[in-house]
N, C-alpha and C positions, 0 to 999 in steps of 0.2 A: 504494500500500500504506500509506504514512504517513497519507494522508487517511482511509483506512478505520480505522486504529488510533486516530486522534484522534477520529473520530466515535464509535467504540465506547467510548472513555474518557469522552467527554462525556455519554454516557447514564447513567453512574454518578456523575458529579460533581453536586454540588447547591449551591444558594446557601447562604451563611453570613452570620451577623451579624458584621460587621467592626468595628463601633464603636457607641458609645452616647453620646448627649449630652442635656443638659437645657437647654431654652430656653423661657422664658415658661410654665413648668409643663407643657410638652409633652416627653415622652421621645421622642427620635428615634433609631431604630436604623437604621444604614446597612447595607444588604444588598449583598453582593458575590458575584461568580461569576467564578472564574478570575482573581482579582486586579483585576477591574474592577467599579466601582460599577454596580449594576443595579436598585436600588430602595430602598425605605424602609418602615419601619413607624413610624407616629406614634401615640403613646398619650397621650391627654389625659384629663382628669377625666370627659369626656362620651363620647368616641368612641375607637375603635381604627380607624385607617385604614392601608391598606397598598397598595403598588403594587410589584410585583416582576416584572421582565421580563428573564429571563436565558436567552438562546438560544431554544430551542423551548418553554421553560417560562414561563408568564405567569400571574400571580395579581393580582387587584385586589379590594379589598373595603373595606367601611365598616360598622361595627356599634357599637351602644351598649356602652360599657365595663362597665356594670352587668350585662351579659349574657355576659361572657367571664371565663374563668379562665386564668391563666398557669401552666404547669407546665414542669418540666425532666426529660426522660427520654431516655436513650441519647444524650447530648450534643446534644440538640435542644430548642429552645424550642418549646413546643406551646401554641397559643392555641385554646381550646375554647369553643364556645357552650354556656353553662350551661342554656339553655332547651331546646335540642334535643339536647344532649350530643354534638354533632358537632364533630369537629376542623376548625377553620377553616383553620389553617396550621401547618405544621411546618417549622422551618428550623434548620440547624446553628448552634450557639451555644456559646461557652465558658462554663464554670461561673462564671467571674469576671464576665462581662458579665451573665449571668442574675442573679447576686446583686445587681449594681448596679440592675438593673431592679426586682427585688423590693423593694430598699431604698427606691427612689423611690415605688413603688406603695403601700408600707405607711405612708408619711408622712401 
C-alpha cells in the first residue's frame, strides 16, 4: 500500500531549480527532484543546454539562446522558443532565483 501511495505522489511531484551559479559567463541552474540533484540547465551567450532526468521524466535539449525567451509564471521558469512559440521546458523555480537569472541575462 505504501508503495502505491509513493508512486501516486511521485506522479504529481516535479523537478525544481534548487540553485543558480555563474561560472565563466555561463549561468548554471541545478535541477533537483525529491531533494536529489537530477540535472542542469546551462545558459551561455550562445546556447541554452539542459539535461534533466528525474525518475520517469527525462528532458534533454540544446538551442540557440537568441531563439529563446525566459518567463516566470505560476512559480515556474518557462523557456520558450521564440521562432516556433513552443514551450521548450517548464520547471518549478523560486521568484528569487528567477530574478537572479534575469539579472544575469540582462547584463
